[in-house]
MARROTI-780209 format. One record per atom (N, C-alpha, C): x, y, z. Coordinates in steps of 0.001 Angstrom, whole numbers, padded with zeros to 6 digits, always signed. Each point is the difference from the previous one (the first is absolute). Layout:
residues N
XYZ...
***
This chain:
residues 322
-079693-069996+267742+000622+000891-000977-000936+001170-000290+000549+001188-000022-000778+001214-000207+000120+000438-001457-001149+000082-000696-000038+000346-001419-000632+001385-000170+000721+000884-000668-000499+001336-000319-000496+000012-001441-001293+000317-000178-000592+000154-001336-000279+001487-000187+000649+000618-000981-000032+001457-000084-001279+000575-000596-000801-000824-000648-001316+000439-000495-001005-001131+000199-001262+000338+000049-001045-001007+000148-000032-000895-001233-000072-001303+000229-000079-000985-001078-001270-000827+000210-000394-000816-000995-001182-000845+000178+000077-000833+001277-001126-000157+000649-000069-000630+001313+000501-001434-000002-000096-000673-001158+000420-001395-000056+001451-000158+000434+000871+000933-000406+001407-000078+000368+000228+000274+001466-000696+000987+000527+000139+000356+001412-000469-001146+000888-001130-000601-000366-000542-001124+000770+000973-001173+000012+000602-000292-001146+000967-001100-000067+001172+000237+000951+000508+001219+000022+001135+000329+000867-000378-000140+001476-001160+000514+000362-000436-000066+001393-000285-001441+000424-000625-000772-000889-000294-001396+000318+001278-000814+000193+001080+000464-000630+001286-000691+000135+000761+000458+001246-000623+000893+000775+000604+000441+001246+000927+001194-000117+000003+000677-001137+000854+001168-000181-000705+001256+000496+000762+000896+000566-000535+001293+000439+000025+000953-001184-001166+000531-000359-000127+000838-001194-000270+001444+000398+000775+000908-000574-000156+001426+000259-000312+000700-001313-001183+000622-000072-000423+000732-001198-000431+001409+000419+000681+001034-000450-000383+001370+000368-001371+000359-000568-000703+000874+000699-001272+000505-000506+000222+000879-001222+001128+000744+000025+000335+000894-001096+000675-000779-001128-000558+000078-001200+000551-000734-001135+001169+000726-000666+000252+001243+000405+001080+000790-000585+000904+000501+001114+000940-000828+000400+000858+000306+001138+001033+001067-000333+000270+000843+000976+001102+000939-000124+001306-000765+000207+001126+000632-000319+001291-000649+000181+000229-000351+001469-000432+000892+000899+000162-000228+001435-000829-001206+000449-001235-000089-000500-000863-001126+000362+000559-001308-000563+000461+000028-001257+000606-001175-000615+001160-000493+000852+000834+000920+000456+001162-000340+000826-000428-000677+001300-001018+000556+000634-000420-000530+001299-000536-001426-000112-000705-000289-001093-000540-001349-000192+001105-000986-000382+000918+000418-000885+001063-000898-000454+000933-000409+001138+000309+000925+000874+000974-000295+001051-000564-000922+001069-001329-000213-000035-000635-000821+001031-000570-001294-000563+000462-000405-001203-000559-001201-000642+001091-001025-000271-000421-001245-000158+000920-001068-000397-000036-000238-001502-001151+000301-000607-000186-000217-001433-000953+001052-000536+000070+000229-001309-000857+000990-000653-000755-000661-001142-001299+000272-000073-000775-000304-001190-000204+001339-000685+000723+000223-001073+000055+001330-000602-000912+000155-001208-000791+001068+000031-000859+000377-001117+000557+001289-000603+000306-000012-001297+000505+001206-000647+001479-000070-000302+000552+001148-000382+001367+000065-000509+000988+000568+001022-000197-000292+001276+000992+000413+000990+001352-000613-000353+001062+000782+000169+001337-000452-000383+000650-000807+001118+000399-001212-000338+000739-000843+000939+001429-000103-000519+000803+000996+000366+001368+000086-000487+000987-000230+001145+001265+000216-000286+001044-000231+000988-000219+000849+001242-000425+001238-000187-000253+000886+001137-001124-000541+000874-001077-000488-000645-001121-000550+000767+000448-001192+000828+000666-000951-000648+000406-001217+000705+000986+000313+001121+000822+001024-000184+000929+000384+001058-000709+000644+001176-001039+000763-000293-000728+000713+001055-000933-000932+000777-000578-000978-000687-000993-000875+000638+000512-001441+000002+001044-000228+000744+000601-001339+000067-000912-001002+000707-001062+000496+000636-000971-000874+000662-000911-000720-001001-000100+000519-001223-000866-000614-001012+000676-001241-000574-000664-001132+000169+000582-001276-000412-000634-000588-001258-001125+000548-000425-000674-000508-001190-000920+001081-000558-000148+000006-001331-000895+000950-000663-000856-000767-000995-001305+000164+000114-000933-000567-000971-000574+001152-000808+000275+000013-001298-000503+001065-000863-001411-000327-000474-000838+001014-000008-001353-000138-000550+000065+000400-001477+000848-000721-000737+000224+000292-001410+000807-001134-000616+000009-000043-001330+000881-000920-000709+001382+000624-000132+000016+001282-000415+001263+000685-000223+000766+000252+001288+001336-000025-000104+000834+000252+001174+001180+000899-000349-000195+000870-001014+001068+000887-000420+000313+001081+001040-000872+000162+001000+000244+000986+001061+000738-000616+001191+000482-001222-000174+000729-000687+001068+001441-000249-000448+000948+000323+000861+001407-000318-000251+000201-001466+000377-000162-000877-000982+000059-001438+000251+001377-000422+000506+001056+000573-000534+001346-000358+000444+000186+000300+001479-000513+001135+000441+000119+000363+001411-000863-000911+000863-001193-000334-000496-000872-000919+000731+000673-001363+000154+000621-000485-001063+000705-001283+000058+001159+000053+000990+000717+001099-000029+001142+000177+000897-000427-000115+001454-001221+000459+000288-000513+000001+001371-000929-001187+000272-000078-000937-000969-000840-001201+000141-001470+000328+000213-000487+000975-000744-001398+000417+000116-000770-000483-001227-000926-000934+000157-000807-000448-001145-000999+001079-000405-000179+000146-001310-000943+000971-000551-001077-000765-000759-001193-000026+000540-001097-000697-000657-000708+000903-000991-000598-000591-001024-000831+000768-000923-001248-000808-000353-000785+000485-000966-001290-000647-000290-000132-000308-001493+000783-000933-000520-000044-000303-001433-001252-000762-000411-000311+000072-001287-001047-000795-000654-001428+000383+000375-000252+000324+001264-001374+000204+000444-000663+001192-000692+000789+000941-000500-000587+001158-000676+000275+000004-001501+000460-001126-000524+000339-000064-001424-001200+000289-000890-001129-000631+000304-001189+000219-000822-000480+001445+000092-000061+000533+001219-000502+001361+000190+000868+001017-000726+001317-000159+000097+000897+000956-000649-000050-000131-001514-000069-001231-000483-000100-000178-001453-001332+000532-000525-001052-000079+000817-001292+000578-000384+000147+001499-000256+000755+000670+000858+000185+001445-000148+000820+000309-001250+001031-000799-000267+000785+000204-001226-000894-000171-001234-000853-001019+000030-000927-000269-001099-000998+001147-000142-000483+000505+001132-000926+001128+000011+000654+001248-000588+001229+000282+000418+000706+001178-000502+000228-000092-001504+000407-001176-000463+000227-000196-001429-001251+000346-000807-001150-000515+000431-001238+000258-000724-000466+001443+000148+000183+000553+001201-000420+001381+000242+000757+000965-000895+001302-000259-000146+000814+000863-000865-000356-000230-001468-000159-001264-000376-000318-000312-001394-001275+000692-000461-000973+000155+000909-001270+000626-000354-000186+001379+000628+001093+000571+000551-000017+001356+000579-001137+000166+001016-000189-001003+000836-001149-000018+000909+000023+001148+001010+001159+000299+000578+000076+001080+000992-000387+001333-000619+000491+000251-001202-000296+001244-000709-001493+000130-000258-000608-001063-000495-001419+000074-000328-000881+000041+001245+000425-000640+001066-000750+000089+001254-000010+001443+000502+001149+000673-000135+000059+001401+000410-000942+000863-000850-000106-000309-001291-000926+000746-000854-001448-000180+000453-000335-001218+000426-001347-000239+000500-000241+000820+001266+000968-000004+000910-000145+000767+001244-000099+001498-000262+000666+000447-001068-000039+001422-000359-001202+000344-000878-000867-000990-000256-001174+000189-000868+000421+000546-001365+001031-000619-000552+000589+000498-001240+000203-001155-000984-001119-000688-000318+000152-001160-000871-001123-000134-001028-000640+001101-000299-001168-000057-000884+000320-000021-001482+001115+000605-000405+000297+000108-001430+000744-001235-000516-000444-000541-001116+000628-001192-000574+000987+000401-001090+001242-000433+000148+001040+000245-000999+000646-001346-000319-000154-000524-001188+000495-001340-000339+001510-000177+000150+000749+001092+000061+001458-000104+000056+000593+000490+001311-000858+000287+000980+000481+000652+001225+000537-001006+001017+001274+000150+000412+000616-000760+001097-000371-001488-000045+000317-000629-001103-000355-001408-000176+000912-000908+000832-000552-001152+000380+000773-001008+000700+000572-001001-000983+000505-001105+000524+000512-001062-000856-000412-001349+000569-000111-001006-000890-000347-001342+000418+001267-000814+000254-000123-000996+000864+001157-000765+000456+000082-001402-000593-000991-000389-000793-000050-001353-000540+001235-000313-000860+000665-001104+000359+001139-000456-000784+001271+000815+000161-000009+000979+000891+001185+000822+000220+001040-000776+000816+001173+000599+000173+001085-000643+000739+000154+000626+001380-000121-000847+001018+000218+000428+001379+001431-000327+000397+000728+000994+000446+001346-000214+000509+000009+000106+001509+000527-001018+000663+000061-000018+001463+001450+000165+000447+000240+000995+000824+001314+000157+000616-000105-000552+001420+000525-001212+000200-000095-000653+001304-001156-000975+000037+000166-001140-000641-001105-000965-000110+000036-001001+001145-000441+000497+001187-000214-000868+001144-001475-000322+000094-000517-000178+001236-001401-000386+000147-000955+001098-000467+000272+001250+000357-000896+001085-000405+000043+000167-001512+001219-000022-000558+000138+000120-001445-000683-001149-000736+000084-001210+000570-000665-001155-000609-001510+000203-000019-000554+000483+001112-001449+000247+000071-000422+001042-001035+000790+001053-000151-000295+001026-000999+000060-000589-001400+001055-000747-000273+000166-000591-001326-001144-000958-000332-000409-000795+000984-001086-000954-000217-001307+000713-000328-000290+001077+000708-001213+000779-000273+000029+000547-001426+001135+000558-000396+000113+000614-001316-000075-001043-001108+000595-001161+000252-000015-001091-000985-001419-000507-000218-000719-000246+001104-001330-000592-000093-001059+001003-000469+000174+001265+000383-001018+001000-000324+000177+000592-001386+001221+000374-000337+000246+000703-001256+000860-000785-000994+000372-001234+000345+000847-000763-000898+001342+000660-000236+000518+000684+001026+001253+000731-000147+001199-000948-000028+001004+000366-000751+001267-000712-000011+000823+000448+001201+000665-000924+000667+000723+000312+001227+001505-000099-000228+000698+001094+000291+001458-000016+000046+000409+000491+001380+001195-000370+000424+000402+000411+001348+001511+000079+000130+000424+000775+000993+001426+000077+000337+000146-000220+001495+000815-000982+000358+000247-000405+001383+001488-000245+000185+000381-000180+001246+001353-000492+000259+000127-001450-000469-001115-000755+000151+000001-001411-000394-001230-000304-000846+000061-001088-000721-001152-000426-000793-001132-000462+000923-001228+000290-000400-001182-000481+000706-000605-001122-000839+000367-001231+000335-000407-001146-000806-001511-000222+000043-000615+000304+001146-001458-000161+000105-000708+000927-000981+000445+001259-000053-000621+000963-000912+000246-000382-001452+001176-000511-000296+000311-000400-001369-000863-001180-000434-000277-000907+000942-000813-001175-000313-001489+000330-000037-000481+000701+001017-001436+000236+000146-000507+001165-000860+000838+001018-000201-000448+001215-000681+000744+000256-001307+000870-000918-000360+000813+000176-001203+000797+001305+000072+000422+000341+001202+000772+001225+000211+001402-000163-000580+000538+001094-000528+001317-000034-000633+000964+000893+000773+001141-000578+000373+001036+000779+000688+000739+000869-001018+000155+001300+000338+000699+000925-000900+000975+000852+000801+000904+000668-000686+000910+000933+000649-000770+001242+000436+000628+000818+000827-000668+001225+000450-000308+000914-001180+000939+000152-000908-000229+000861-001157-001133-000533-000870-000046-001313-000178-001092-000588-000780-001337+000221+000693+000007-000089+001314-001232+000214+000765-000571+001388-000261+000847+001027+000139-000509+001371-000123-000320+000367-001450+000657-000667-000938-000242+000320-001406-001227-000720-000561-000324-001178+000526-001063-000823-000583-001342+000097+000723-000019+000504+001228-001225-000021+000805-001009+001052-000450-001253-000437-000126-001107+000945-000177-000471+000494+001364+000080-000879+000974-000223+000350+001406+001197-000515+000772+000639+000860+000770+001146-000411+000812-000378+000163+001462-000032-001116+000724-000470+000008+001382+001110-000458+000947+000268+000797+001032+001084-000294+000940-000534-000765+001205+000654-001130+000307-000397-000823+001147+001201-000533+000770+001140+000639-000123+001224-000476+000639+000129+000547+001423+000808-000683+000814+000390+000540+001295+001025+001099-000234-000182+001130+000656+000855+001159-000242+001300-000074+000795+001090+000345-000678+001309+000111+000642+000549+001390-000273+000755+000570+000947+000493+001371-000166+000722+000241-001320+000724-000995-000479+000736+000180-001246-000919+000099-001224-001299-000288+000194-000960+000115-001103-000739+001338+000015+000432+000902+000845-000643+001312+000096+000018+000710-001349-001188+000482-000417-000149+000721-001273+000423-000832-001210-000143-001319+000107+000350-000877-001114-000772+000372-001262-001276+000310+000184-000829+000403-001134+000038+001522-000099+000942+000467-000827+000229+001430-000132-000178+000416-001460+000426+001213-000331-000190+000534-001347+000578-000905-001074+001179-000570+000269+000639-000849-001000-000819-001250-000290-000693-000512+001022-000845-001180-000177-001293+000369-000722-000648+001071+000427-001269+000392-000610+000171+000311-001485+001161+000517-000384+000257+000311-001409+000041-001255-000860+000348-001130+000590+000098-001256-000741-001337-000745-000085-000972+000429+000804-001284-000692+000004-000854+000409-001189-000994-000808-000295-000933+000327-001079-000778+001273+000341-000324+000778-001005-000796+001210+000234-001424-000340+000433-000406-001236-000232-001341-000449+000405+000023-000756+001331+001174-000047+000674+000163-000826+001196-000659+000609+001230-000478-000890+000864-000544+000371+001307+000961-000495+001067+000398+000889+000890+000924-000317+001088-000797-000158+001291+000160-001151+000685-000735-000280+001237+000995-000325+001111-000148+000655+001146+000872-000275+001142-000844-000168+001256-000045-001232+000510-000681-000276+001274+000997-000538+001022+001302+000111-000294+001033-000579+000865+000516+001041+000996+000922+000859-000454+000543+001084+000817+000242+001209-000882-000331+001175+000514+000169+001227-000764+001443+000264-000385+000926-000514+000813+001410+000232-000263+000476-000554-001325-000755-000916-000583+000397-000575-001282-000007+001041-001126-000899+000979+000073-000102+000940-001114+000351+001425+000407+000586+000722-000940+000260+001426+000173-001261+000732-000438-000688+000604+000944-001327+000539-000295+000042+001215-000921+001021+000828+000111+000117+001147-000902+000236-000474-001430+000838-001020-000143+000245-000562-001331-001261-000657-000550-000753-000656+000868-001244-000626-000431-000982+001062-000487-000098+001088+000729-000884+001106-000415+000392+000520-001383+001292+000241-000184+000470+000520-001287-000282-000992-001127+000155-001280+000280-000263-001018-001014-001476-000029-000384-000870+000207+000965-001434+000018-000249-000419+001245-000771+000553+001134+000383-000346+001267-000657+000508+000036-001436+001213-000521-000211+000612+000041-001330-000525-001088-000927-000749-000950+000555-000534-001081-000812+000972-001131-000228+001067-000043+000801+000947-001114-000115-000640-001311+000429-000908+000057+000990-000835-001149+000349-001450+000475+000061-000927-000962-000004-001412+000346-000161-000703+000328+001319+000357-000722+001065-000695+000230+001261+000697-000680+001153-000458+000293+001229+000613-000590+001191-001041-000214+001081+000109-001168+000669-000843-000323+001147+000887-000277+001199-000182+000752+001079+000883-000095+001155-000784-000251+001281+000413-001016+000745-000496-000181+001366+001062+000455+000992+001178+000320-000522+001117+000504+000805+000607+001174-000742+000494+000977+000737+000526+001205-000620+001378+000327+000559+000664+000936-000647+001338+000409+000415+000092+001524-000049-000150+000695+001159-000050-000562+001352-001400-000517+000349-000070-000643+001164-001282-000508+000507-000172+000434+001443-001139+000659+000324-001117+000306-000895+000371+001059-001038-000750+000009-001090+000264+000924-001084-000303+001426+000450+000765+000955-000487-000244+001405+000323-001251+000464-000726-000828+000798+000686-001299+000353-000579+000116+000912-001221+001163+000607-000201+000189+000865-001172+000804-000684-001104+000173-001306+000098+000729-000730-001034-000772+000101-001313+000625+000501-001059-000725+000201-001269-000510-001283-000628+000555-001151+000400-000463-001259-000580-001478-000259+000327-000480+000611+001097-001383-000188+000415-000991+000657-000962+000481+000899-000828-000883+000718-000916-000121-000678-001368+000753-001063-000216+000002-000633-001315-001219-000899-000200-000460-000069-001231-001190-000797-000312+000317-001473-000199+001289-000315-000174+000398-001381-000303+000656-000680+001190-000410+000386+001202+000590-000523+001232-001099-000386+000977+000223-001098+000721-000856-000370+001126+000910-000288+001182-000224+000692+001114+000855-000158+001177-000857-000356+001213+000413-001048+000719-000673-000446+001213+000955+000137+001192-000526+000109+001221+000836+000260+001180+000538-001265+000675+000717-000832-000761+000651-001208+000519-001018-000916+000692-000966-000461-000782-001091-000820+000552+000080-001450-000474+001185-000439-000445+000132-001345-000549-000534-001104+000886+000201+000131+001303-000447-001049+000926-001299+000361+000718-000678+001044-000463-001146+000529+000742-001299-000750-000275-000012-001278+000343-001236-000780+000034-000102-000644+001375-001202-000318+000399-000207-000656+001292+000789-001301+000061-000069-000759-001098+000649-001303-000021+001521+000121+000118+000584+000919-000765+001456+000146+000010+000500+000539+001343-000677+000998+000531+000457+000592+001260-000159-000971+001169-001069-000802-000005-000133-001040+001020+001118-001030-000128+000292-000381-001246+001076-000958-000225+001350+000528+000447+000254+001269-000238+001257+000613+000439+000110-000022+001522-001115+000279+000676+000003-000024+001465+000294-001397+000521-000569-001016-000646+000244-001382+000420+001467-000374-000169+000567+000335-001145+001394-000356-000261+000956+000714+000947-000263+001281+000253+000855+000753+000923-000077-000597+001400-001213-000383+000424-000162-000617+001316+000698-001354+000059-000120-000791-001062+000675-001305-000045+001508+000156+000164+000550+001033-000600+001445+000233+000109+000419+000264+001446-000737+000855+000681+000381+000348+001367-000291-001140+000980-001057-000736-000233-000303-001152+000858+001102-001043-000122+000429-000261-001224+001090-000961-000210+001264+000467+000701+000314+001287-000133+001202+000536+000647-000081-000159+001511-001184+000261+000558-000160-000073+001456+000210-001421+000518-000174-000985-000878+000184-001404+000372+001408-000498-000310+000844+000906-000492+001350-000411-000363+000063-000709-001332-001051+000153-000811-000057-000656-001306+000320+000999-001107+000303-000519-001173+000282+000839-001161-001286+000659-000485+000075+001302-000324-001159+000670-000575-000375-000693-001305-001280-000322-000197-000394-000704-001227+000014+000872-001248-000088+001320+000182-000021+000930-001134+001116+001016+000242+001163-000246-000580+001206+000691+000427+000696+000698-001164+000371+001252+000227+000709+000777-001029+001489-000273-000002+000540-000419+001151+001438-000270+000102+000258-001398+000602-000348-001057-000745+000167-001362+000525+001447-000310+000399+000945+000725-000575+001406-000241+000322+000331+000327+001445-000894+000722+000687+000237+000336+001408+000015-001250+000861-000625-001074-000492-000047-001260+000742+001189-000904-000325
***
């Protein structure tokens, strides 16, 4: 079986694939043109995909030779699952292995915004921090505050646990279903969406993104949040309307925002949100640790090895395909 990997990944995954007898093709160029992408896809049996390439109806129709796709990610919102199922194509992903790393970034963003760390770091770099003003650009403490989680799965649980143990924060959450483990272990309380946005001192998004949730967090939502609230998004930029978020921050409707994902992504260099003192923005680095990226490579390789043996992918986004 011939596997096309569109970007270089940790060697552990490549070695696993080769040791299993699979032919692995990895371009030297990490940024393929559309023509190059086409040439590799049409000559492969399976793809190990890194990034947000779109696997839609047009793709599946054009590359009918592709029989399996292993995503180097947890999210699969860039895949037309219905079309994949129709064509009996399993879509693998990499759940759980990056939960700690991503929750670490959410926790980092929350604290960075609470203490305006990005703003003050810039002042140090600009050599502009000598004058002491007791009332200038103060931060806030998080002890005993309420953390609201939108999408309390594994990543959200890790975030909630950190906040509970470190700052004694109260945990509320909104999910499609109750998370009994979180309710038992963290005393988490299930609330409605409106209660979540109205009661949270920190609101952190950890849900899987669906197209119908586009711009869910917009002006109408930000207006209902506390004026002291911190908004954190490490899931997908599509969840929030960035212009509305900017206006909410400027007008003081909410206190601050920490983003590892933006809308659009990558963020435009002239986006006015970048100039605000109450914002910290990172370039989608939730899984950017050696441990997490190695784990993702292992899981992606396990998926394709299983497929090559006629077995069910162990980490599967569309189990119904079987």
